[in-house]
Phi, psi and omega in degrees: 000170181275341186252313185217154176247337182225155177218141177268124181238146174074020179306143185306323180291326176290323177295322179293335178272001174124356177291112177276173177297325177296320178294316178299318178300317180294318177296322177301311181299318178296318180298312182297318180294335177267010179060036175251133184277119181274139169252113185264117178275138181223154171244344178222152181300332181289354177269358180295136171258114190304329183276353184287130179285339182232126175245125181249116179274121178237094176296125184308318182290346183261334186293118176073009184257340186084001181249090181292154173293157177286156178301320180293323177294318179295317179298316179297316179298314180303317179299327182283350185276337180052056181285154174283159180300336181275348181276137177263137181253119184243142177257135180217076177207097179058045175286135182220168176302332182284332185243355186301322181299327179300323186273325187272347177282149179069209183253025184293307179223164177264356180169179179229153175248113183259127182267000000 
């Protein structure tokens, strides 16, 4: 597209303002039909949209608090998601210069979403 190539959907703050899973699904469909790549934010595995190439884990307690989840918690959550090999798992909860290396080393995450 001429304006955007990616869009963040289901961000925890938008869900707190009323975006239901049905709304996120509808936004996902609109993004895909407009050839915009959706990054779907989740707080629980049941919020995963199977067709999404990017899944962003946002632990509610970490978003905007400065208190990132532990690497073991992120690893455990990722294991519970049963992602397809083509899906990228991104962490997005109080990522900072002090903790980013913990998340991006190894196979813990495929990237981070910094707010």
